[in-house]
C-alpha positions in Angstrom: 7.5 152.8 -48.4 6.3 149.6 -46.4 9.0 147.7 -47.3 11.4 149.9 -46.1 9.4 149.9 -42.7 9.2 146.3 -42.4 13.1 146.5 -43.1 13.6 148.9 -40.0 11.3 146.9 -37.8 13.0 143.6 -38.9 16.5 145.4 -38.4 16.1 144.6 -34.5 17.8 147.7 -33.0 17.7 147.1 -29.3 21.2 148.2 -27.9 22.5 145.0 -27.5 22.0 144.3 -31.3 22.7 147.9 -32.6 21.6 150.6 -35.2 24.2 149.8 -37.9 21.4 147.7 -40.0 19.2 150.2 -39.7 21.3 153.2 -40.6 22.5 151.2 -43.7 18.9 151.1 -44.9 18.1 154.5 -44.7 21.4 154.8 -46.4 20.4 153.0 -49.6 16.9 154.6 -49.4 18.3 158.1 -49.6 20.6 157.1 -52.3 17.6 155.8 -54.7 17.1 159.8 -55.0 20.2 161.0 -55.1 20.4 161.9 -51.2 24.0 161.4 -49.7 23.2 159.4 -46.3 26.4 159.8 -44.0 26.5 156.7 -41.5 28.5 157.6 -38.5 29.1 154.3 -36.5 31.3 153.6 -33.4 31.7 150.3 -31.5 30.6 147.0 -33.4 27.1 148.1 -34.1 26.5 151.6 -33.1 25.0 154.0 -35.4 23.4 157.5 -36.4 22.6 158.2 -39.7 22.9 162.0 -41.4 21.8 163.3 -44.5 21.7 167.0 -45.5 20.0 168.2 -49.0 21.4 171.6 -49.9 20.0 174.6 -51.1 20.4 178.6 -51.9 20.3 179.0 -48.6 18.3 181.9 -48.2 16.1 180.2 -45.5 16.4 178.6 -42.4 17.3 174.9 -42.1 14.9 172.3 -41.2 16.2 169.7 -39.0 14.3 166.0 -38.8 15.4 164.5 -35.9 14.6 160.8 -35.2 15.7 158.0 -33.4 16.8 154.4 -34.6 16.7 152.1 -31.3 13.7 150.4 -29.8 13.4 149.2 -26.4 13.7 145.4 -26.3 10.8 143.3 -26.5 10.6 142.0 -23.4 8.9 139.0 -21.7 5.4 139.2 -22.3 3.7 137.1 -25.2 3.1 138.7 -28.8 0.0 137.3 -30.9 2.7 138.1 -33.7 6.4 138.2 -33.2 7.8 141.5 -32.2 10.8 141.6 -35.2 8.4 140.1 -38.4 7.1 143.2 -39.2 3.4 140.9 -39.7 1.1 142.9 -42.1 -2.8 142.3 -40.9 -5.4 144.5 -41.3 -3.6 147.2 -42.3 -1.3 147.4 -39.8 2.2 146.7 -39.2 3.1 144.8 -36.0 6.5 144.8 -34.6 8.5 146.5 -31.9 9.4 150.3 -33.3 6.5 150.1 -35.6 4.9 153.1 -33.6 8.1 154.5 -31.7 9.3 155.7 -34.0 10.2 153.3 -37.3 7.1 154.4 -38.7 7.7 158.4 -38.4 11.6 157.2 -40.1 9.6 155.8 -42.8 7.4 158.2 -43.5 10.2 161.5 -43.3 12.3 159.6 -45.2 9.9 158.9 -48.0 8.6 162.7 -47.7 12.3 164.1 -48.4 12.9 161.2 -51.5 9.7 162.9 -53.0 10.3 166.4 -52.5 13.7 166.2 -53.9 12.3 164.1 -56.9 10.0 166.5 -57.6 12.5 169.1 -58.8 11.2 172.1 -56.2 13.7 174.5 -55.8 14.1 174.7 -52.1 15.2 177.8 -50.6 16.6 176.1 -47.2 18.2 173.2 -46.2 16.6 169.8 -45.5 19.0 168.1 -42.2 17.7 164.4 -41.3 19.2 162.8 -38.6 18.3 159.2 -37.0 20.1 158.8 -33.7 21.3 155.6 -31.6 20.6 155.5 -28.0 17.4 157.6 -27.2 15.9 154.6 -25.6 18.8 154.2 -22.9 21.4 157.2 -22.9 20.9 159.5 -25.4 24.2 158.5 -26.9 23.7 159.4 -30.4 21.6 162.9 -30.1 24.8 163.6 -27.5 27.3 162.6 -30.1 25.6 165.0 -33.0 25.5 167.7 -31.1 28.8 167.8 -29.7 29.9 166.7 -33.6 27.8 169.4 -35.2 27.4 172.7 -33.0 28.6 175.3 -34.8 28.8 173.4 -38.1 25.2 173.6 -38.7 23.4 176.3 -41.3 20.8 178.4 -39.5 17.9 176.0 -38.1 14.1 177.2 -38.3 13.7 174.6 -36.0 13.7 171.0 -35.1 10.5 168.4 -35.8 10.7 164.8 -33.9 8.5 162.3 -35.2 7.4 160.4 -32.2 3.9 159.2 -32.2 1.5 161.8 -30.9 -1.4 161.3 -33.2 -1.0 164.1 -35.2 -0.8 166.4 -32.7 1.5 169.0 -31.9 4.0 168.7 -28.5 5.9 171.8 -27.4 6.4 170.1 -23.8 7.5 167.5 -22.5 9.2 166.3 -18.6 12.5 165.5 -18.3 14.6 162.7 -17.0 16.5 162.0 -13.9 17.6 158.1 -13.2 19.1 157.8 -9.7 21.0 154.7 -8.4 20.5 154.7 -4.4 23.0 152.3 -3.1 23.3 151.4 0.5 26.4 149.5 2.0 26.9 146.7 4.6 28.9 144.1 6.2 28.7 140.3 4.6 28.0 137.6 7.2 27.2 134.1 7.7 23.2 133.8 7.3 23.4 131.7 10.7 25.1 134.3 12.5 23.0 138.0 11.3 24.1 139.8 14.1 27.8 139.8 12.8 27.1 141.7 9.7 25.1 145.2 8.6 22.6 144.0 6.5 22.3 146.1 3.5 18.5 145.3 2.8 17.3 146.2 6.2 19.4 149.8 5.7 17.4 150.1 2.3 14.2 149.6 4.2 14.8 152.8 6.2 15.3 154.6 3.0 12.1 153.4 1.5 10.4 154.1 4.6 11.8 158.0 3.9 10.9 158.0 0.3 7.0 157.1 1.1 6.8 160.3 2.3 9.1 162.4 0.4 7.9 165.3 -1.6 10.0 167.1 -4.4 10.0 170.6 -3.7 8.7 172.3 -7.0 6.1 174.2 -7.7 3.7 172.0 -10.3 3.7 173.3 -14.5 0.5 174.6 -15.7 0.9 172.2 -18.8 3.0 169.3 -17.5 1.5 169.2 -13.5 3.9 167.7 -10.6 7.0 165.7 -11.3 6.6 161.8 -10.7 9.3 159.8 -8.8 9.1 156.1 -8.7 11.2 153.3 -7.3 11.0 150.9 -10.2 14.1 148.4 -9.4 15.6 146.9 -6.3 18.9 144.7 -6.6 20.6 142.4 -3.4 22.0 139.4 -2.0 24.2 137.2 -3.4 22.8 134.0 -1.4 20.1 133.2 0.8 22.6 132.3 3.3 24.7 135.4 3.6 23.9 138.7 4.7 24.1 141.2 2.0 26.4 143.9 2.3 25.1 146.1 -1.0 21.6 147.1 -2.1 20.4 149.3 -4.9 17.3 150.7 -6.0 16.9 152.8 -9.5 14.3 155.4 -9.1 12.6 157.4 -11.8 12.2 160.8 -11.7 10.6 163.2 -14.4 11.2 166.5 -13.9 9.9 169.6 -15.1 10.9 172.7 -17.0 13.4 174.8 -14.9 14.2 172.1 -12.4 17.8 171.8 -10.7 18.5 168.3 -10.2 21.2 169.0 -7.8 18.4 170.2 -5.3 16.9 166.9 -5.6 20.4 165.0 -4.7 20.6 167.1 -2.0 17.5 166.6 -0.5 18.4 162.5 -0.9 21.4 163.4 0.7 19.9 165.1 4.0 17.3 161.9 4.2 20.5 159.7 4.3 22.2 162.1 7.1 18.8 161.8 9.5 19.2 158.0 8.9 22.7 158.1 9.6 22.5 160.0 12.8 19.5 157.6 14.2 22.0 154.6 13.3 25.8 155.4 12.6 26.1 151.5 10.7 24.0 153.2 8.2 25.6 154.1 5.3 24.1 155.3 1.4 25.2 157.1 -1.4 23.4 158.6 -4.7 24.6 158.4 -8.4 23.1 159.8 -11.4 22.2 156.9 -14.1 20.9 159.3 -16.7 19.9 162.7 -17.0 17.7 164.9 -19.8 16.2 168.1 -19.2 12.5 168.9 -19.9 11.0 170.4 -23.1 9.1 173.8 -23.1 8.9 175.4 -26.6 7.1 179.0 -26.9 4.0 178.4 -28.3 3.9 181.8 -29.6 7.3 181.9 -31.6 7.3 181.8 -35.7 8.2 178.5 -35.9 5.2 176.8 -33.9 2.8 179.3 -35.7 4.1 178.3 -39.2 4.2 174.6 -38.3 0.6 174.9 -37.0 -0.7 176.6 -40.3 1.2 174.0 -42.1 -0.7 171.0 -40.5 -3.9 172.8 -40.3 -4.4 173.1 -36.5 -3.7 175.9 -34.0 -3.6 173.4 -31.2 -0.8 172.1 -28.9 -0.4 170.0 -26.0 2.4 168.8 -23.7 3.4 165.2 -22.8 4.6 163.1 -20.0 7.4 161.3 -22.0 10.7 162.3 -22.7 12.5 162.8 -26.3 15.8 163.7 -27.2 14.1 167.2 -28.0 16.5 168.8 -25.0 19.6 168.4 -26.9 18.8 170.0 -29.8 16.8 172.8 -28.2 20.5 173.5 -26.7 21.0 174.8 -29.8 18.9 177.5 -29.6 16.2 176.2 -31.7 12.8 175.6 -31.2 11.9 172.2 -31.2 8.3 170.2 -31.9 7.0 166.8 -31.8 4.8 165.5 -34.3 4.2 162.1 -35.8 1.5 159.4 -36.5 0.6 156.5 -34.1 -0.5 156.7 -30.5 1.9 156.7 -27.7 -0.1 154.2 -25.3 0.8 151.4 -27.8 4.7 152.1 -27.3 6.9 149.6 -25.2 3.9 147.1 -25.3 3.6 144.1 -26.6 2.3 144.0 -30.1 3.2 146.8 -30.6 1.8 148.4 -34.4 1.3 151.5 -36.5 -1.8 151.9 -38.8 0.1 151.9 -42.4 -2.9 154.6 -43.7 -1.4 156.9 -40.9 2.1 156.1 -42.2 0.9 157.4 -45.7 -1.1 160.4 -44.1 2.1 161.4 -42.1 4.3 161.9 -45.9 1.8 164.4 -46.8 2.3 166.4 -43.6 5.9 166.4 -43.7 5.7 167.4 -47.5 3.6 170.4 -46.6 6.2 171.3 -43.5 8.9 171.3 -45.7 7.0 173.0 -48.3 5.9 175.4 -45.8 9.4 176.3 -44.3 11.9 175.9 -47.2 10.0 176.6 -50.4 
């Protein structure tokens, strides 16, 4: 299992490099136990991995939903090279070690051990590992589109994100927006002949300082949040810029209508244009993922709590592919080893003892629902 985890980290599954190598690693691991893993590839290097262990079918199936991709290592200095999978003092270091290749290694190992034990399962195990969770959820969208209506009845979905072995049943959603202001280019020595798109964007940013998204706070997730995180403009220092764009990261709540947010931004633009007829702005959606809220009183959550020995659940601020699977009409929980605060940071790591511990948890979950 350790060697598999190290190979998965070394595969460097950023969007640029793609997920195909990692998908093949997992498929090869499953083949050792006689499990057929199907690699669904597209483009030059993008890939999902699907494996289904059939049973008598008397019970509903259990779907483990993972993601293969990782965020880039970034420009910050790492003590250990981000894709070398260095082992030190019981930890495996590397980008994706916690998010979520440690989880993948644990689930794959748990599934293999259950199959090799010869236990007769009363429901199918479905393992899915997606491309693009960190960017556009292309893999989850592709899976749901291709498999909706073809899957057996599902008891629920387990996502092995790093939750430090706590059960998560709710998280915020994502709405990423691009706001663009348009102007008129002119020579830098004659700015009065142009319309400066940065100046127009400054007016937008001033309005956003006082902008409050209209929605009631959630009892577990609190308020939605909004942050302007990117800005792009200008082609040369001696040219009045005719375009400026910002990227807005909004984290949304269950039940929130994204169009309401866009409509409110359009009202701001209309007000600014009324003040200045030369003002021109537009807004477009870069990415949207719904919020997740699984009913804590449903049978799946109750049985899941029993399988891992706790009655507590919680909510988190980060977002997963969970809402795409929830759209299939099945409950979703997030449960895995590793600490979320280590994700997307330099010197990300996973304690290998936790990877081994997670195997036992996932085996218990499989047997609870399917034996």
